[in-house]
C-alpha positions in Angstrom: 150.8 -83.2 -99.9 153.9 -81.9 -98.2 156.2 -84.2 -97.0 156.3 -85.2 -93.3 158.8 -82.7 -91.5 159.3 -80.3 -94.3 157.7 -77.2 -92.2 160.5 -78.0 -89.4 163.2 -78.3 -91.6 162.3 -74.9 -93.6 162.0 -73.4 -89.9 165.5 -74.5 -89.2 167.0 -72.8 -92.1 165.0 -69.8 -91.7 166.2 -69.6 -88.0 170.0 -71.0 -89.2 170.1 -67.6 -91.7 168.8 -65.3 -89.0 171.6 -66.3 -86.7 174.1 -66.0 -89.4 173.1 -62.7 -90.2 173.3 -61.6 -86.2 176.7 -63.1 -86.1 178.0 -61.5 -88.9 176.3 -58.1 -87.9 178.1 -58.4 -84.3 181.4 -59.0 -86.1 181.3 -55.9 -88.2 180.4 -54.3 -85.1 183.2 -55.1 -83.7 185.7 -54.2 -86.3 183.9 -50.8 -86.9 184.2 -49.9 -82.9 188.0 -51.1 -83.4 188.9 -48.8 -86.3 186.9 -46.0 -84.9 189.4 -46.3 -81.7 192.5 -46.3 -84.1 192.3 -42.5 -84.8 191.8 -41.8 -81.1 195.1 -43.8 -80.2 197.0 -42.4 -82.5 195.8 -38.8 -81.7 196.8 -39.7 -78.0 200.1 -40.9 -79.0 200.8 -37.9 -81.5 199.7 -35.3 -78.9 203.4 -36.4 -76.9 206.5 -34.7 -78.9 209.9 -35.6 -78.5 211.8 -32.6 -77.3 215.2 -34.5 -77.8 215.6 -37.3 -80.4 218.7 -38.5 -78.7 220.7 -38.1 -81.5 221.2 -34.3 -82.1 220.6 -30.7 -80.3 217.7 -29.8 -82.8 214.9 -27.9 -81.0 217.4 -26.4 -78.6 219.9 -23.3 -78.4 221.6 -21.7 -75.4 220.0 -19.3 -73.5 220.2 -15.8 -75.7 222.0 -17.1 -78.4 221.4 -18.8 -81.7 223.2 -22.0 -81.4 224.0 -24.5 -78.7 227.0 -24.0 -76.8 228.7 -26.2 -74.2 226.2 -29.1 -74.6 226.5 -32.4 -76.6 225.0 -35.6 -77.1 226.4 -38.4 -75.0 225.5 -42.1 -75.3 221.5 -41.0 -76.1 221.7 -37.9 -73.8 222.0 -34.4 -73.5 225.2 -33.6 -71.3 226.7 -30.7 -70.0 230.3 -30.0 -70.7 231.3 -27.5 -67.9 234.8 -27.1 -69.5 233.3 -25.6 -72.3 233.9 -22.1 -73.3 230.6 -20.1 -73.5 228.4 -22.6 -71.8 225.2 -21.9 -70.3 221.6 -23.0 -69.9 220.1 -24.9 -72.8 216.5 -23.8 -73.7 213.9 -25.5 -76.2 213.3 -23.2 -79.3 209.6 -23.7 -78.6 207.5 -22.1 -75.8 204.6 -24.2 -74.3 201.8 -23.0 -71.6 199.8 -26.2 -70.5 201.8 -29.7 -70.7 203.3 -32.7 -68.9 207.0 -32.6 -69.2 208.7 -36.0 -68.8 212.6 -36.5 -68.9 215.3 -38.4 -67.1 218.2 -36.6 -65.1 221.8 -37.9 -63.9 224.0 -35.7 -61.8 227.4 -36.2 -60.9 228.7 -36.5 -57.0 228.2 -32.9 -55.8 226.0 -31.7 -58.6 223.6 -29.4 -59.2 221.1 -28.4 -62.0 217.6 -27.9 -62.8 214.5 -28.1 -64.9 213.4 -24.2 -65.6 210.3 -23.5 -66.8 207.9 -20.7 -67.8 211.3 -19.0 -69.2 210.8 -15.7 -71.0 213.8 -15.3 -72.9 214.5 -11.6 -73.2 218.2 -9.7 -73.0 216.6 -7.9 -69.9 216.5 -10.7 -68.2 220.2 -12.3 -68.0 219.5 -15.8 -66.7 216.7 -18.2 -67.1 216.0 -18.4 -63.6 215.0 -14.8 -63.4 211.4 -15.4 -64.8 211.5 -19.3 -64.8 210.4 -21.4 -62.0 212.7 -24.5 -61.1 212.4 -28.3 -60.3 215.3 -28.9 -58.7 218.3 -31.6 -59.9 221.0 -32.1 -57.3 223.0 -34.6 -55.3 221.0 -34.5 -52.1 224.0 -36.2 -50.2 227.1 -34.1 -51.3 226.0 -31.1 -53.1 226.9 -27.8 -51.4 223.3 -26.3 -51.7 221.4 -29.5 -49.6 221.2 -27.3 -46.3 217.5 -26.6 -46.8 214.4 -28.6 -47.5 213.2 -26.9 -50.2 216.1 -26.8 -52.2 216.5 -30.8 -52.6 216.2 -32.8 -55.4 212.4 -32.4 -57.0 211.5 -28.9 -55.2 209.7 -26.2 -56.5 213.3 -24.1 -56.0 213.3 -22.1 -52.8 209.7 -22.2 -52.4 208.4 -25.9 -51.5 210.1 -28.8 -50.6 209.4 -32.3 -52.0 206.6 -34.0 -49.3 209.0 -37.1 -49.9 212.7 -37.9 -50.4 212.8 -40.4 -53.3 215.5 -39.3 -55.1 218.1 -41.4 -56.5 222.0 -41.1 -55.4 224.4 -39.4 -57.7 225.2 -41.6 -60.7 221.7 -43.0 -61.1 218.9 -41.7 -63.4 216.1 -40.2 -61.7 212.7 -40.0 -63.8 210.3 -37.1 -63.4 207.0 -36.0 -64.6 206.4 -31.9 -64.4 202.7 -31.0 -64.9 201.7 -27.3 -65.6 197.9 -26.9 -66.3 196.5 -23.3 -65.9 198.7 -22.6 -63.2 198.5 -25.8 -61.2 202.0 -27.1 -61.0 202.4 -31.0 -59.9 205.9 -32.5 -59.7 206.5 -36.3 -59.7 209.9 -37.9 -59.1 210.8 -41.6 -59.7 207.1 -41.9 -59.7 205.9 -40.5 -56.3 204.2 -37.0 -56.6 206.1 -34.8 -54.6 204.8 -31.2 -55.2 201.4 -29.4 -56.1 200.7 -25.9 -55.7 198.6 -23.3 -57.8 200.2 -20.1 -58.9 198.3 -17.0 -57.0 197.1 -19.7 -54.4 197.1 -18.4 -50.7 200.0 -21.6 -50.2 202.3 -20.0 -53.4 202.2 -16.8 -52.1 203.3 -17.7 -48.7 206.0 -19.5 -50.3 206.6 -16.7 -52.4 207.1 -14.5 -49.7 209.5 -16.1 -47.8 211.7 -16.8 -51.0 214.5 -15.0 -52.7 212.0 -14.3 -55.7 209.5 -12.0 -53.9 210.6 -8.9 -55.3 211.5 -10.2 -58.6 209.2 -8.3 -60.9 209.8 -11.1 -63.9 209.6 -14.4 -61.9 206.5 -16.6 -63.0 205.0 -13.5 -64.7 204.8 -15.4 -68.1 202.3 -18.3 -68.4 203.8 -19.3 -71.6 207.5 -19.8 -72.0 210.4 -21.8 -73.0 211.8 -24.9 -70.8 215.4 -24.9 -69.8 218.0 -27.5 -68.6 220.4 -25.3 -66.3 223.9 -25.1 -66.3 225.1 -24.9 -62.8 228.9 -25.9 -63.6 228.6 -29.6 -62.9 228.6 -32.2 -65.1 224.5 -33.2 -65.9 222.9 -35.6 -68.6 219.2 -35.4 -69.3 217.3 -38.0 -71.8 213.7 -39.2 -72.8 212.6 -35.5 -72.9 209.4 -35.8 -74.0 206.5 -33.1 -73.9 202.3 -33.5 -74.3 200.6 -30.4 -74.5 197.2 -30.2 -72.7 
């Protein structure tokens, strides 16, 4: 004879085993999902490249020269020495087409510089700005070139003015993000989007037609190019320079 309560006891053991298996399955599922997410996270992080290591000028050279001239690393930033002999625009060794570029810049009083992109390096073009477009770097208050809205800090230089004035004063660090994707150009300054235009659009063509670049055959003509930090003869510093290819 089966003891009273034996059936219920066995049923209890059976349910307990089932619950344990189910719990173990859910636990292992969570672990596997977590492990699957790690490669995706690592890929996202690794997709962003430091263009400047904060210690050396590796990965850069002066435009149309083999080495870096006039720029040095000071307190973790690339800094132009405007008194150095033979100085000029600093350009990346690599060329890029679709990307997001982030960096910080600091300009001295009355200073002028720029981040120039889409630069085609060729002796027939004696300067980076003959082919590259520029995100302006400027002391908006005291620089000489502050008379036009499309010459102010954050503008697509001589073409499109920033939608808002969010630039910090000379001597303070400003943070930018520059996005270039299939001809669409978007600028952010200190977290605020200030320029958004597509190369070849009606807005672009209108802006180009009234700019000094309108008859320059090489201007914005190269989808893939170098990125340059402009030497405009003023003390300027750049740091935390990173690029993510899109």
